[in-house]
N, C-alpha and C positions, 0 to 999 in steps of 0.2 A: 503492498499501498504505500510505501513512503516513495517509491520509485515512480507510480501514479501521479500523487501528490506534487512530485517535484518536475514533472510532466506538466502539469497542469499549470502550475504557476510560471513556467519558463514560455508557456505559448498561450499570452494573455488573449481574450475575445474568441478563442478557439472552441467550438461545442464538444465539450467531452463527457457528454452525457452517452454514447456508443462506444465510447473505449473504456470498457470494463472488464470484468476478469469471467463474464456470463459467458463469452466467447472462445474461453479456454479448452471446450472438449472439443470443437472445431478445430483450433490451434494445435491440439494434442494428435489428432487424425492425422493432420495434414503434415506434420512433422514425422508420425510414422511412415509417412508415403514417400519420405525425401531421406529418410535414414541414410542410403547408400550414394548420395550426391555429394559432390566435392565442394560445390557453392551455390548458394542460393540467394537470388533477388526477391525480397520481400517486399511487393508492389502495395503502396498504400500501408505502410507498417505500423501506422498507431503508436500501440505503446510498446512495438519492437516483442510481443510475448513469445512469436514463434523463438526467435535465438535460445531462449532459456529449455527448449524442448527438442533440438538439433544436437546432433554429437557435437562433442566439443571440436573433432577434425575438421566439421563443416565450416567454410567461409560463408560468413552471413553479411548479404550486401542491403542494407535499408533504404528505400525509397519511400516519399512522402509529399506531399503538398507543402508541408512547414519541416524544416530541423527539428528531429527527435533526440538526436546527439550529434557530435560530429563528423560521425561517419555519414550521415544521410544524405543521399542524393534527393536535391530536391527539385521536383517538378509536377505538374498540375494535368492530369492527365485530359483534363478538358480543353487545353491550350499547346502543350507541348507533345513532342515524339518522348516514347518511352526510351530513357539513355541505355545505349550498347554498352553491356558490361559483358565479363568473361562468367557466366554462371551455367550449370547445366541445367537449374532449373528455375522458373519462376512460380510465385507464390501471389496471389490475388484473393484474397479475403474480404467478403463485403465491402467491395468497392465498386464492382461493375455495375451495380443501381444507382450508382451516381454520375455514371459517364454520358454526358450529352450525346455521343456517337460511339457507341458500344461497339457498333463494326470496328470504326477505328482502333480503338484501344485493342479488339481482338485480332485482328489484323496484324500490326504490331509486335503481338505476342509471338508468333510465328519466330521470331529471334531465337528463342527458346528451345531447344530438345524437349523438354517437359514442361506441361504447367500446372496448377493446381488451382483450381478457382470455385469459390462459392458462389451460390445466386439463388437469391430468396425469388421462389415465382410465384406467379398468383396462387393465394392459396384463401382455407376458409377466412383468414383472418380480413381479405380484403372485401368478403360478402358482409361481416360483423361490422367493420366501418361503414359501409354504405347504407347498412340499415340504422346505423347509430347505435350499435348495442357494444361497440370499444369505442372509448373515447380518444387514444394515443392513436397518432396519427402518424407515420413516414413519410416521407417526401422526397421519394426516390424520382430520378427521370426518368425510369423504364421499369415496364414489366413486361416478363414473358411467361407463357405456359411451358411447360416442360419438352412439349414437342416443338414449340415455337424457336425456344433457346437452343434446341437441337439442329434445328434446320439453320440456325443462325451461326453456330458454330462451325455448321459445313459449310456455309456460303464463305467465311472466313478464311476457308482454307485449314480449319481443325478438325481433328476425328477424337470422339469420345473414346479412351480405353478403359477408364470404369468411373463408378459412380456411385455415391453412397446418402441416403439420406442424412440430414443431422438434426433438424428439427422439423416440424410442421410448417411444410412450404420451401425449406431451405434442402441444396445438395450441394455435396462434394465432389467436384469431377476431375480426373484425371487426363488432361487433353494434350497430343501431341500435333505438329503440324501434319498435314496429309502430305503425302508422298505426291511431288507433282507430276 
């Protein structure tokens, strides 16, 4: 918790509500799928929780819209190209929902041999919000069903290798660039 507090204090004005430990199950699963990788780029690294679960031998490269520590490569997925880095894998957890042009982001991810990404699909929560039975609303830039998301990945030159449900509506995907 001390690290969370320090990060929150170091970035005034940022919305830290979504950056908490409730996502650690997703992060741990991603780390399990990455245990044999030499170097991992954490795109939208947030609190950099992934680093704690990776083997000590794995080089961790944090990337985000704001500097999280001195190693962070700062870029905005809605304005900038994903920086080129020497990594075996990229992780994109809880980020794609905020991409204004998700195809643009997905196409850039093809630079990595292995990509892990999470996505919150249209779910029962959408219906509850629409009916006014749930008051907390999330302002995501895009919403895809599982089928339309799979089609989007394919049209972006990515193929699904494996996937697993995480929470209601959310899935973790391992994708790789499609052969040309």
